[in-house]
Legacy VTK file of the C-alpha trace (Angstrom):
# vtk DataFile Version 3.0
C-alpha trace
ASCII
DATASET POLYDATA
POINTS 170 float
-57.721 24.325 -38.164
-59.969 26.812 -36.081
-61.932 29.840 -37.124
-60.418 32.947 -37.726
-62.828 36.257 -37.436
-62.139 36.296 -41.215
-63.974 33.055 -41.566
-66.611 34.084 -39.454
-66.949 37.477 -41.313
-67.231 35.597 -45.127
-69.588 33.579 -43.683
-72.367 33.246 -46.158
-75.690 31.587 -45.214
-78.493 30.008 -47.234
-81.597 32.054 -47.250
-85.227 31.001 -46.682
-88.232 32.036 -46.466
-88.530 31.982 -42.357
-85.269 32.641 -42.001
-83.597 34.833 -39.599
-83.305 38.906 -39.811
-80.042 39.234 -41.770
-79.521 42.750 -40.087
-79.558 41.190 -36.522
-77.702 38.161 -37.682
-74.855 40.258 -39.346
-74.613 42.184 -35.582
-74.506 39.048 -33.619
-71.884 38.072 -35.964
-69.955 41.240 -35.917
-70.192 40.955 -32.314
-68.903 37.519 -32.162
-65.978 38.378 -34.083
-65.047 41.000 -31.793
-65.008 39.000 -28.471
-63.422 36.311 -31.347
-60.952 38.616 -32.151
-60.358 39.571 -28.293
-59.823 36.087 -27.339
-57.500 34.763 -30.356
-55.693 38.308 -29.037
-55.896 37.274 -25.190
-54.764 33.876 -26.259
-51.791 34.950 -28.313
-51.119 37.003 -25.573
-51.095 34.031 -22.847
-49.315 31.709 -25.243
-46.484 34.465 -25.384
-46.857 35.335 -21.676
-46.640 31.449 -21.090
-43.518 30.945 -23.329
-41.693 34.261 -21.351
-42.169 32.275 -18.390
-41.258 29.047 -19.768
-38.108 30.897 -21.024
-37.786 32.188 -17.507
-38.708 28.857 -15.463
-36.150 27.535 -17.853
-33.609 29.760 -16.987
-33.824 30.028 -13.477
-34.075 25.684 -13.511
-30.291 26.284 -15.281
-29.562 28.523 -12.541
-30.719 26.304 -9.305
-28.813 23.478 -11.118
-25.892 25.720 -11.406
-25.962 26.326 -7.892
-26.673 23.107 -6.595
-23.624 21.868 -8.717
-21.771 25.364 -7.128
-23.081 24.059 -3.747
-22.231 20.326 -4.407
-18.505 21.775 -5.281
-18.177 24.066 -2.702
-19.153 21.395 0.110
-16.486 18.664 -1.706
-13.944 21.837 -1.492
-14.781 22.774 1.940
-14.931 18.924 2.940
-11.348 18.619 1.246
-10.000 21.426 3.070
-11.229 20.498 6.359
-9.553 17.077 5.790
-6.282 18.649 4.855
-6.651 20.770 7.811
-6.865 17.853 10.014
-4.385 16.250 8.440
-1.917 18.896 8.422
-2.852 19.700 12.632
-1.904 15.913 13.054
2.024 16.182 11.334
1.975 19.084 13.416
0.575 17.564 16.751
3.236 14.649 15.893
5.911 16.840 14.872
5.434 18.974 18.113
5.475 15.525 20.377
8.748 14.923 18.689
10.215 18.068 19.438
8.859 17.943 23.200
10.089 14.220 23.378
13.711 15.595 21.511
13.450 18.429 24.298
12.823 16.744 27.928
15.517 14.102 26.514
18.146 16.790 26.143
17.028 18.264 29.449
17.380 14.988 31.266
20.792 14.422 29.521
21.681 17.698 31.084
20.140 16.886 34.345
22.556 14.104 34.360
25.211 15.830 34.033
25.028 18.471 35.897
23.713 16.208 38.700
27.247 14.079 38.126
28.938 17.480 38.109
27.058 18.146 41.444
28.143 15.168 43.174
31.983 15.690 42.112
32.277 18.491 43.222
30.456 17.604 46.662
33.402 15.029 46.159
36.238 17.642 45.886
34.478 20.015 48.091
34.941 16.954 51.009
38.185 15.980 49.817
39.356 19.647 50.200
37.576 20.194 53.372
39.432 17.257 54.866
42.836 17.751 53.474
42.225 21.336 55.237
40.891 20.137 58.033
44.081 18.282 58.363
45.715 20.932 57.335
44.501 23.282 60.562
44.523 20.479 62.640
48.053 20.159 62.092
48.811 23.665 62.482
46.723 23.899 65.712
48.968 21.175 66.959
52.132 22.409 65.941
51.303 25.923 67.870
49.864 23.986 70.585
52.901 21.944 71.563
56.375 22.972 73.037
57.993 22.086 70.305
58.461 26.266 68.947
61.364 25.816 70.576
62.752 22.416 68.994
61.859 24.327 65.296
63.745 27.368 66.381
66.768 25.469 67.721
66.661 23.395 64.369
66.342 26.801 62.277
69.554 28.590 63.648
71.741 25.262 63.175
70.386 25.173 59.337
71.341 28.514 59.461
74.513 28.088 60.963
74.617 25.231 58.973
74.606 27.059 55.579
76.789 29.851 57.241
79.859 27.223 57.061
79.099 25.961 54.001
79.531 29.407 52.349
82.962 29.996 54.267
83.729 26.430 53.145
83.460 27.742 49.674
85.362 30.833 50.350
LINES 1 171
170 0 1 2 3 4 5 6 7 8 9 10 11 12 13 14 15 16 17 18 19 20 21 22 23 24 25 26 27 28 29 30 31 32 33 34 35 36 37 38 39 40 41 42 43 44 45 46 47 48 49 50 51 52 53 54 55 56 57 58 59 60 61 62 63 64 65 66 67 68 69 70 71 72 73 74 75 76 77 78 79 80 81 82 83 84 85 86 87 88 89 90 91 92 93 94 95 96 97 98 99 100 101 102 103 104 105 106 107 108 109 110 111 112 113 114 115 116 117 118 119 120 121 122 123 124 125 126 127 128 129 130 131 132 133 134 135 136 137 138 139 140 141 142 143 144 145 146 147 148 149 150 151 152 153 154 155 156 157 158 159 160 161 162 163 164 165 166 167 168 169
């Protein structure tokens, strides 16, 4: 057990004939007591500071551990969000590709249908032109022929025949 200032103060030395000067020894002991008290006070203060620093160190170590765990959790969450975003992006791309394929297929089907309709209209137009050409040619032939007189005669005959039929009915 270390000495205390009180132990130093109460220490009695035996006296001998040629011993030290008692007043000098007492003054020296008083000085030692004062210095020892200062050292003990400083030691206690340093010990208290050490405890406070140790508490702060423990506190900061806890904070560091918490921050490390938080960073790890945040990193894991970020990785999970990143992976989920990649998966979602892949799903969106697949759906977009499906929609694009469907739109392309629908467009191709419509294009084929329209092409068939165009071909049908071309055929009908060709038939119509051929018939119209035939009709026009027949009309031109009729106009260019001398049979106008024959038509006129036939028409008169029909009119006369109708007139006779009407008279016969009365």
